[in-house]
C-alpha positions in Angstrom: 13.8 -23.9 -22.9 10.5 -25.2 -23.4 9.4 -29.1 -22.8 6.1 -30.7 -23.5 5.3 -33.7 -21.2 2.8 -36.2 -22.8 1.6 -39.5 -21.2 -0.1 -42.0 -24.1 -0.5 -40.0 -27.3 -3.5 -41.0 -29.4 -5.4 -39.7 -32.2 -6.1 -40.1 -36.1 -3.1 -42.0 -37.7 -1.7 -40.6 -40.9 -1.6 -43.8 -42.5 -3.9 -47.0 -42.2 -0.9 -49.1 -42.9 0.9 -47.6 -39.8 0.2 -51.0 -37.8 3.7 -50.7 -36.2 2.8 -47.9 -33.7 1.7 -48.7 -30.3 -1.2 -46.4 -30.4 -2.4 -47.8 -33.4 -2.1 -51.3 -32.3 -3.6 -50.5 -29.0 -6.8 -49.4 -30.6 -6.9 -52.0 -33.5 -6.7 -54.4 -30.3 -9.7 -53.0 -28.9 -11.6 -52.9 -32.1 -10.6 -56.8 -32.7 -12.0 -57.7 -29.3 -8.9 -58.0 -27.3 -8.7 -57.1 -23.8 -9.2 -53.2 -23.5 -6.3 -52.2 -21.5 -4.4 -53.7 -18.2 -5.5 -50.3 -16.5 -7.2 -46.9 -17.3 -4.7 -44.9 -19.2 -4.0 -41.1 -19.3 -4.1 -40.0 -22.7 -3.5 -36.9 -24.9 -4.4 -36.1 -28.7 -1.5 -36.2 -31.1 -3.4 -32.8 -32.7 -2.9 -31.1 -29.2 0.6 -32.2 -28.8 1.8 -31.0 -32.3 -0.3 -27.8 -31.7 1.5 -27.3 -28.5 4.9 -27.6 -30.3 4.1 -24.9 -32.8 2.7 -22.3 -30.2 5.7 -22.8 -27.9 7.8 -22.1 -31.0 6.3 -19.2 -31.8 5.8 -17.7 -28.4 9.3 -15.9 -27.4 7.9 -15.8 -23.6 7.4 -19.6 -23.5 9.4 -21.4 -21.0 9.3 -24.2 -18.6 7.4 -27.5 -18.6 4.0 -27.9 -20.1 1.6 -30.9 -19.9 -0.1 -31.7 -22.5 -2.5 -34.4 -21.2 -6.0 -35.2 -20.2 -6.2 -34.6 -16.3 -7.1 -38.0 -15.5 -7.4 -41.7 -16.6 -10.0 -42.6 -19.3 -11.8 -45.6 -17.7 -12.1 -48.8 -19.7 -15.8 -48.7 -20.3 -15.7 -44.8 -21.6 -12.8 -45.9 -23.9 -14.7 -48.9 -25.3 -17.9 -46.9 -25.7 -16.1 -44.2 -27.6 -14.2 -46.8 -29.9 -17.4 -48.8 -30.5 -19.3 -45.8 -31.5 -16.7 -44.6 -34.1 -16.6 -48.1 -35.6 -20.3 -48.3 -35.6 -20.7 -44.8 -37.1 -18.4 -45.9 -39.9 -20.8 -48.7 -40.8 -18.9 -51.5 -39.3 -21.6 -53.2 -37.3 -19.9 -56.5 -36.6 -16.7 -55.0 -35.9 -18.3 -52.7 -33.0 -20.1 -55.7 -31.5 -16.5 -57.2 -31.0 -15.3 -54.1 -28.9 -15.5 -55.7 -25.4 -17.9 -54.1 -22.8 -15.1 -53.3 -20.3 -15.8 -52.8 -16.5 -13.9 -50.4 -14.5 -11.0 -51.8 -12.6 -11.5 -51.8 -8.7 -10.2 -48.6 -6.9 -9.7 -46.5 -10.1 -12.2 -43.3 -10.4 -10.4 -41.4 -13.4 -9.8 -38.6 -10.9 -7.7 -35.7 -11.9 -4.0 -36.4 -11.4 -2.4 -33.9 -14.2 -2.6 -30.3 -14.3 -2.4 -28.9 -17.9 -3.8 -25.4 -17.0 -0.4 -23.9 -17.8 -0.4 -25.1 -21.2 -3.8 -24.0 -21.7 -3.4 -20.5 -20.3 0.3 -19.7 -21.4 0.2 -21.4 -24.8 -3.5 -21.3 -25.7 -4.0 -25.2 -26.2 -7.3 -26.3 -25.7 -7.2 -29.9 -25.0 -9.5 -32.0 -26.8 -11.9 -34.4 -24.9 -10.6 -37.9 -24.5 -13.9 -39.3 -26.3 -13.1 -37.1 -29.5 -9.5 -38.6 -29.3 -10.6 -42.1 -29.1 -13.5 -41.8 -31.6 -10.9 -40.3 -34.1 -8.2 -42.6 -33.3 -10.7 -45.8 -34.1 -12.1 -44.0 -37.5 -11.2 -46.3 -40.3 
């Protein structure tokens, strides 16, 4: 038995019409200038989650619990900067200007809280950096 534990899954959407998913609404809200987040989320990339599922199914020695997540929370200012950059790179200057320049909440440092080393070492899933996940999630 193998389980994959994820936190908040983000990444590129399969469809631009998928406005109903929580992750798409979350990123869309940031792009449209709403408040970035109530607190720094711990995220994982949908592509890493998919890869972990495939590798666990193909590996007869895979067992136990595997965390598929970045080690710590993504601070709001880093989240906003990555999304703003992706929107600007796509040629949407006006929309990029709407992304709030978030400030870090008091007491939050983005320290590591998740240990995904087992997923990396046993399954061979190399987790994407959160900046890449956020940029790809915001890409039009």
